C-alpha positions as CSV (number, residue, x, y, z in Angstrom):
1,M,22.4,77.8,-45.1
2,R,20.9,81.3,-44.2
3,R,19.6,83.3,-47.0
4,R,19.9,86.5,-48.0
5,L,17.4,89.1,-48.9
6,P,18.0,91.8,-51.4
7,V,19.5,95.2,-50.8
8,A,16.6,97.2,-52.0
9,L,14.2,95.2,-49.9
10,L,16.1,95.8,-47.1
11,L,16.4,99.5,-47.8
12,L,12.5,99.5,-48.2
13,T,11.6,97.5,-45.1
14,G,14.1,99.6,-43.4
15,M,12.4,103.0,-44.5
16,A,8.9,101.8,-43.5
17,S,10.3,101.2,-40.2
18,C,10.9,104.5,-39.8
19,V,7.5,106.0,-41.2
20,A,6.1,108.0,-37.9
21,P,1.9,106.4,-37.6
22,S,-0.2,109.3,-38.9
23,A,-2.4,111.8,-36.3
24,Q,-6.2,110.8,-36.4
25,T,-8.0,113.9,-37.1
26,P,-9.7,114.8,-34.4
27,P,-14.2,114.8,-34.4
28,V,-15.8,118.3,-35.2
29,V,-17.6,119.4,-32.2
30,P,-20.6,121.6,-33.3
31,A,-20.8,124.7,-32.2
32,P,-23.4,125.9,-29.3
33,P,-26.6,126.8,-31.1
34,V,-26.9,131.0,-30.7
35,A,-30.0,131.9,-28.7
36,A,-32.2,134.7,-30.8
37,P,-32.5,137.8,-28.8
38,E,-35.2,138.7,-26.8
39,K,-37.6,140.9,-28.2
40,A,-37.8,144.1,-26.1
41,P,-41.6,144.4,-24.8
42,L,-43.0,147.3,-26.0
43,P,-44.5,149.7,-23.9
44,E,-48.2,149.5,-22.2
45,A,-50.5,151.4,-24.7
46,P,-54.6,151.0,-24.7
47,L,-56.7,150.2,-28.0
48,V,-58.4,154.1,-28.3
49,L,-61.5,154.2,-29.3
50,R,-63.9,157.0,-30.4
51,G,-67.9,157.1,-30.6
52,E,-70.1,154.2,-28.9
53,A,-70.7,150.6,-30.0
54,R,-74.2,150.3,-31.1
55,Q,-76.1,147.4,-33.7
56,G,-75.9,149.4,-37.1
57,S,-73.5,151.6,-36.8
58,A,-69.7,151.9,-36.3
59,L,-66.8,152.7,-34.2
60,Y,-63.6,154.2,-34.8
61,G,-59.8,154.0,-33.2
62,T,-56.4,153.7,-33.3
63,V,-54.2,150.4,-32.6
64,P,-51.2,150.5,-30.2
65,P,-48.1,150.9,-31.0
66,G,-46.4,147.6,-32.5
67,T,-50.0,146.4,-33.8
68,V,-49.7,143.7,-36.1
69,A,-52.9,141.9,-36.7
70,L,-56.1,143.0,-35.1
71,R,-59.5,141.3,-35.0
72,L,-62.7,141.7,-33.8
73,G,-64.8,138.8,-32.5
74,G,-62.1,136.6,-33.9
75,Q,-62.4,138.4,-38.2
76,P,-59.3,140.2,-39.3
77,V,-59.9,144.2,-39.4
78,P,-57.7,146.1,-41.5
79,F,-56.1,149.2,-40.2
80,A,-54.0,152.4,-42.0
81,P,-50.3,152.8,-41.7
82,D,-50.7,155.6,-38.9
83,G,-52.8,153.3,-36.7
84,A,-56.4,154.6,-37.7
85,F,-59.1,151.9,-37.8
86,M,-62.7,151.6,-38.1
87,V,-65.3,149.0,-36.9
88,A,-69.0,148.7,-37.4
89,F,-71.7,146.3,-35.9
90,D,-74.0,144.6,-37.8
91,R,-78.0,145.3,-37.4
92,D,-78.2,141.6,-35.6
93,S,-74.8,141.9,-33.9
94,P,-74.2,139.8,-30.8
95,T,-74.4,142.1,-27.9
96,T,-70.8,141.1,-26.3
97,L,-67.5,141.4,-29.0
98,R,-63.8,140.6,-28.2
99,L,-61.4,143.9,-29.9
100,E,-58.2,142.1,-30.0
101,A,-54.5,143.8,-31.2
102,D,-52.0,141.6,-31.8
103,R,-48.4,143.1,-31.3
104,S,-45.1,142.6,-32.6
105,D,-43.5,141.5,-29.1
106,G,-45.8,138.9,-29.1
107,S,-48.6,140.5,-26.5
108,T,-51.6,141.3,-27.1
109,V,-54.4,144.4,-26.2
110,A,-57.8,143.3,-25.7
111,R,-61.0,145.1,-25.1
112,D,-64.3,143.7,-24.7
113,L,-66.9,145.8,-26.3
114,A,-70.9,145.8,-24.6
115,V,-72.6,146.5,-27.8
116,A,-76.0,148.5,-27.5
117,P,-79.3,147.4,-29.4
118,G,-80.5,149.0,-31.9
119,N,-84.0,150.9,-31.5
120,W,-85.7,149.1,-35.2
121,R,-89.2,149.6,-35.9
122,I,-91.1,146.6,-35.7
123,E,-94.3,146.4,-36.9
124,Q,-97.1,143.2,-36.0
125,V,-98.9,142.3,-39.4
126,N,-102.1,140.2,-38.8
127,A,-101.2,138.3,-41.7
128,S,-99.4,135.3,-43.0
129,L,-96.5,136.0,-45.0
130,T,-96.6,134.9,-48.7
131,A,-93.4,135.2,-51.1
132,G,-93.7,135.3,-54.6
133,I,-92.7,132.5,-56.8
134,P,-89.6,133.8,-58.7
135,T,-90.1,133.0,-62.8
136,A,-87.4,131.0,-64.7
137,E,-86.5,134.3,-66.0
138,F,-85.8,135.9,-63.1
139,Q,-83.6,133.2,-61.8
140,A,-81.7,133.2,-64.7
141,R,-80.7,136.5,-64.4
142,R,-80.5,137.0,-60.9
143,A,-77.7,134.6,-60.6
144,G,-75.6,136.9,-62.6
145,E,-76.8,139.5,-61.0
146,L,-75.9,138.2,-57.7
147,A,-72.2,137.6,-59.1
148,R,-71.6,140.9,-59.9
149,I,-72.8,142.4,-56.9
150,E,-70.4,139.6,-54.9
151,A,-67.7,140.6,-56.8
152,A,-67.8,144.3,-56.3
153,R,-68.3,143.5,-52.5
154,A,-64.8,141.5,-52.7
155,T,-62.7,144.4,-54.3
156,S,-60.6,145.8,-51.7
157,A,-60.3,149.6,-53.3
158,V,-57.7,151.7,-51.9
159,S,-59.5,154.9,-50.3
160,D,-59.6,157.3,-47.4
161,G,-63.1,157.9,-48.0
162,W,-63.9,156.2,-44.8
163,R,-62.1,158.8,-42.4
164,Q,-64.6,161.5,-43.8
165,S,-67.4,163.3,-42.0
166,F,-70.5,161.3,-44.7
167,I,-73.2,164.0,-46.1
168,W,-76.5,162.7,-47.4
169,P,-76.5,162.2,-51.2
170,V,-79.9,163.9,-51.7
171,R,-81.6,165.5,-49.2
172,A,-85.3,165.2,-49.1
173,R,-88.2,163.4,-46.7
174,I,-86.9,160.2,-45.3
175,S,-89.1,157.5,-46.2
176,G,-87.7,154.4,-44.9
177,L,-85.2,153.7,-42.2
178,F,-82.9,151.3,-41.6
179,G,-83.3,148.1,-39.7
180,S,-87.3,148.5,-40.0
181,Q,-88.8,145.2,-40.2
182,R,-92.7,143.3,-40.6
183,I,-93.4,140.3,-38.3
184,Y,-96.3,138.1,-40.1
185,R,-98.0,136.4,-37.5
186,G,-94.5,135.5,-35.6
187,T,-92.9,135.1,-38.7
188,P,-90.3,137.8,-39.1
189,G,-90.5,139.3,-43.0
190,S,-86.4,140.8,-44.3
191,Y,-85.8,143.7,-42.3
192,H,-85.2,147.4,-44.5
193,S,-81.2,147.1,-45.6
194,G,-80.9,150.9,-46.2
195,V,-82.1,154.0,-45.3
196,D,-85.2,155.3,-48.5
197,I,-84.9,159.3,-49.4
198,A,-88.1,160.5,-51.5
199,A,-86.6,162.9,-53.8
200,P,-88.3,163.3,-57.0
201,A,-87.5,161.3,-60.0
202,G,-84.4,163.3,-61.8
203,A,-83.0,164.8,-59.0
204,T,-79.5,164.7,-59.0
205,F,-77.2,162.8,-55.6
206,V,-74.1,162.7,-55.2
207,A,-71.2,161.0,-53.2
208,P,-71.5,161.0,-49.6
209,A,-67.6,160.8,-48.6
210,G,-64.5,159.9,-51.4
211,G,-64.2,156.1,-53.0
212,V,-64.0,154.2,-55.7
213,V,-67.0,152.8,-58.1
214,V,-66.5,148.9,-57.9
215,L,-69.9,148.6,-59.9
216,A,-71.7,150.7,-61.7
217,A,-75.3,148.6,-63.6
218,Q,-76.0,150.6,-66.6
219,E,-78.5,148.0,-67.7
220,P,-80.8,147.9,-64.6
221,F,-80.8,144.8,-61.8
222,T,-84.0,143.2,-61.7
223,L,-84.3,144.0,-58.1
224,E,-82.2,147.1,-57.5
225,G,-82.2,148.7,-60.7
226,R,-79.6,150.7,-61.9
227,L,-76.9,149.9,-58.9
228,L,-74.4,152.0,-58.2
229,I,-71.5,150.9,-55.4
230,I,-68.7,153.1,-54.1
231,D,-66.0,151.5,-52.1
232,H,-65.1,154.0,-49.4
233,G,-61.9,152.1,-48.3
234,M,-61.3,150.0,-45.2
235,G,-64.5,147.4,-45.8
236,L,-67.2,150.3,-45.9
237,S,-69.2,150.7,-49.0
238,S,-72.1,152.2,-49.9
239,A,-75.1,151.0,-52.6
240,F,-77.5,153.2,-54.5
241,L,-80.3,151.7,-55.8
242,H,-82.9,152.4,-58.3
243,C,-81.3,155.2,-60.1
244,A,-82.5,156.6,-63.2
245,R,-79.0,157.7,-64.6
246,L,-75.6,156.7,-63.8
247,D,-72.9,159.5,-64.2
248,V,-70.1,157.3,-63.2
249,K,-68.4,153.9,-64.9
250,E,-66.5,151.3,-62.7
251,G,-62.5,152.1,-61.9
252,D,-63.8,156.0,-61.4
253,V,-62.4,157.8,-58.5
254,V,-65.1,159.6,-56.6
255,H,-64.6,163.0,-54.2
256,Q,-66.8,163.8,-51.3
257,G,-69.9,166.1,-53.2
258,Q,-69.6,164.6,-56.4
259,V,-72.7,163.8,-58.8
260,L,-73.4,160.4,-59.4
261,G,-76.4,160.2,-61.3
262,T,-80.2,160.8,-61.0
263,V,-83.1,159.5,-58.6
264,G,-85.7,157.4,-60.1
265,A,-87.9,154.1,-60.0
266,T,-85.9,151.2,-61.7
267,G,-85.9,147.8,-60.9
268,R,-88.4,146.6,-57.8
269,A,-89.7,150.0,-56.2
270,T,-93.0,151.4,-55.9
271,G,-92.1,155.5,-57.1
272,P,-89.3,157.3,-56.8
273,H,-87.0,157.6,-54.4
274,L,-82.9,156.7,-53.4
275,H,-82.1,153.4,-51.5
276,W,-78.7,154.1,-49.4
277,G,-77.6,151.2,-48.3
278,M,-74.1,150.4,-46.4
279,K,-71.9,147.4,-45.6
280,W,-69.1,147.5,-43.8
281,T,-67.1,144.2,-45.0
282,A,-70.2,141.7,-44.2
283,A,-71.7,143.8,-41.7
284,R,-75.1,145.7,-42.8
285,I,-74.8,149.1,-40.8
286,D,-77.3,152.3,-41.3
287,P,-76.0,155.2,-43.1
288,V,-77.6,158.0,-40.8
289,A,-75.1,156.7,-38.2
290,L,-72.3,158.0,-40.3
291,V,-74.0,161.7,-41.5
292,S,-72.7,164.2,-39.6
293,Q,-75.4,166.2,-41.2
294,P,-79.0,166.6,-39.2
295,T,-81.7,164.1,-40.9
296,P,-83.5,165.9,-43.6
């Protein structure tokens, strides 16, 4: 005998048979990547330079429009918002260096600089080079002094003094030339790292250009005596050694021609004079090369 299904079950079965199969969701196809718009090439422009590339001297210039980085011999060179910059060449600089400006369109403008040799006064001495043995007290003091000098050199002050035509800090006879060196039976001694100006004790000296005082050693250093360092901006600095008195303090903003102190013979000096040294980043350069006035 055939068994009858309950009415409710028949209704459910019928409803299930009438339900349409659900449609499958189509796969999501990722949109193709949008290519970045190509940068329009910048117009060709040169590295503009003024002056002569020479050991111990400096050049001034302007970067091409769109420059984002500047290098000399692979080392970074700062430049101002208007594109102006300076570069300088150590007393023992290589005779060839490349100046490169990277631009925002990926291009590079480069110039190979032929660096002329400096005319240094070299003296041959028929004697052996003898060096004094530092005492324990000297060694203990010297470490702290060198740390202060290094910290001052690492400071990057904001100043436009580097743009100025430098003046003499004091006008007197030049008694020591930058770059001069003695050779002791074939062994070179240290070269003179600045210019000595034989002004009398107590004579005032002034700022050769504007800048910021980054070191003012009121307590004389063992070698430099009362030492003053002025940062002129863009990596250029002046150091004044053997001072009798300092009239400025660290952090002071000084202006060209402002009195900085007096000439003396503090530190290791045989008599009163002003030793004026200059550096651009790590390069030691001749202050005379930056002074627009004739030599005293």
